[in-house]
C-alpha positions as CSV (number, residue, x, y, z in Angstrom):
1,M,6.3,-2.3,-3.0
2,S,9.9,-1.2,-3.7
3,D,11.0,0.1,-7.1
4,D,14.6,-0.9,-6.4
5,F,14.3,-4.1,-8.4
6,G,12.0,-3.1,-11.2
7,S,8.4,-4.1,-11.8
8,D,6.9,-7.5,-11.1
9,F,4.8,-9.2,-13.7
10,I,2.4,-12.1,-13.7
11,T,0.6,-14.0,-16.5
12,I,-3.0,-14.9,-15.9
13,V,-5.4,-17.0,-18.0
14,D,-9.0,-15.9,-18.3
15,D,-12.0,-18.1,-18.5
16,D,-11.7,-18.3,-22.3
17,G,-8.1,-19.5,-22.1
18,Q,-6.5,-16.2,-23.2
19,E,-3.3,-15.2,-21.5
20,F,-2.7,-11.7,-20.2
21,E,0.5,-10.2,-18.7
22,L,-0.1,-7.9,-15.8
23,E,2.2,-5.5,-14.0
24,V,1.8,-5.8,-10.2
25,I,1.1,-2.4,-8.7
26,E,0.3,-3.0,-5.1
27,S,-1.3,-5.5,-2.7
28,M,-3.4,-4.8,0.3
29,D,-5.2,-6.7,3.1
30,Y,-8.7,-5.5,3.8
31,N,-11.6,-7.1,5.8
32,G,-9.7,-10.3,6.2
33,K,-9.0,-10.7,2.5
34,T,-6.0,-9.9,0.2
35,Y,-6.4,-7.8,-2.9
36,M,-4.0,-6.9,-5.6
37,S,-4.0,-4.2,-8.2
38,F,-2.5,-4.5,-11.6
39,L,-2.1,-2.7,-14.9
40,P,-2.2,-4.5,-18.2
41,A,1.4,-4.9,-19.5
42,D,0.5,-5.7,-23.1
43,M,-1.9,-2.7,-23.7
44,K,-1.1,0.9,-24.5
45,E,-2.2,3.5,-22.0
46,D,-4.4,5.3,-24.6
47,D,-6.4,2.1,-25.1
48,P,-10.0,2.7,-23.8
49,D,-9.8,-0.6,-21.8
50,Y,-6.5,0.4,-20.1
51,G,-6.9,0.8,-16.4
52,F,-6.5,-0.8,-13.0
53,I,-7.4,-4.4,-12.7
54,L,-8.3,-5.4,-9.1
55,L,-8.4,-9.1,-8.1
56,R,-8.9,-10.9,-4.9
57,V,-6.3,-13.5,-3.8
58,V,-7.7,-16.8,-2.6
59,E,-6.4,-20.2,-1.9
60,D,-7.6,-23.1,-4.1
61,E,-8.2,-26.6,-2.8
62,N,-4.4,-27.4,-3.1
63,G,-3.5,-24.4,-0.9
64,D,-2.1,-22.4,-3.9
65,E,-2.8,-18.7,-4.3
66,V,-5.1,-17.9,-7.2
67,F,-6.7,-14.7,-8.4
68,E,-10.4,-14.2,-8.8
69,S,-12.5,-11.3,-10.0
70,I,-14.5,-9.2,-7.6
71,D,-18.1,-9.6,-8.8
72,D,-19.8,-7.6,-6.0
73,E,-20.0,-4.0,-7.2
74,D,-20.0,-2.5,-3.6
75,E,-16.9,-4.6,-2.7
76,L,-15.2,-3.6,-5.9
77,Q,-15.9,0.1,-5.4
78,D,-14.8,0.0,-1.8
79,V,-11.5,-1.8,-2.7
80,Y,-10.9,0.5,-5.6
81,E,-11.3,3.6,-3.3
82,R,-8.9,2.1,-0.8
83,F,-6.3,1.4,-3.4
84,M,-6.5,4.9,-4.7
85,V,-5.9,6.3,-1.2
86,L,-3.0,3.8,-0.8
87,L,-1.4,4.5,-4.1
88,Y,-1.9,8.3,-4.3
89,D,-1.2,9.1,-0.7
90,D,2.2,7.4,-1.1
91,E,2.8,9.4,-4.2
92,D,1.9,12.7,-2.4
93,E,4.3,11.8,0.4
94,E,7.1,11.1,-2.1
95,D,6.5,14.5,-3.8
96,A,6.6,16.2,-0.4
97,E,10.0,14.6,0.4
98,E,11.6,15.8,-2.8
């Protein structure tokens, strides 16, 4: 994702009808599925619940993209580890270029 145009934000609604604004960090295709990582835009970094939010992108019956939680712990851990490599390897490469 390019930082040239600033951050992208989305608003999602949880099962209880509450809206949350999320900052899009990165997306990745893995095992034939698309995943996206986010950070909460409306939460302070020192909040104990602050951290990466990982969601799977799926198509609903209308062909629209929707986000769903990753309920399988093994899948979630695997996707989390791959995002960490993706995000922090990029950061390491940028530091080496400076």
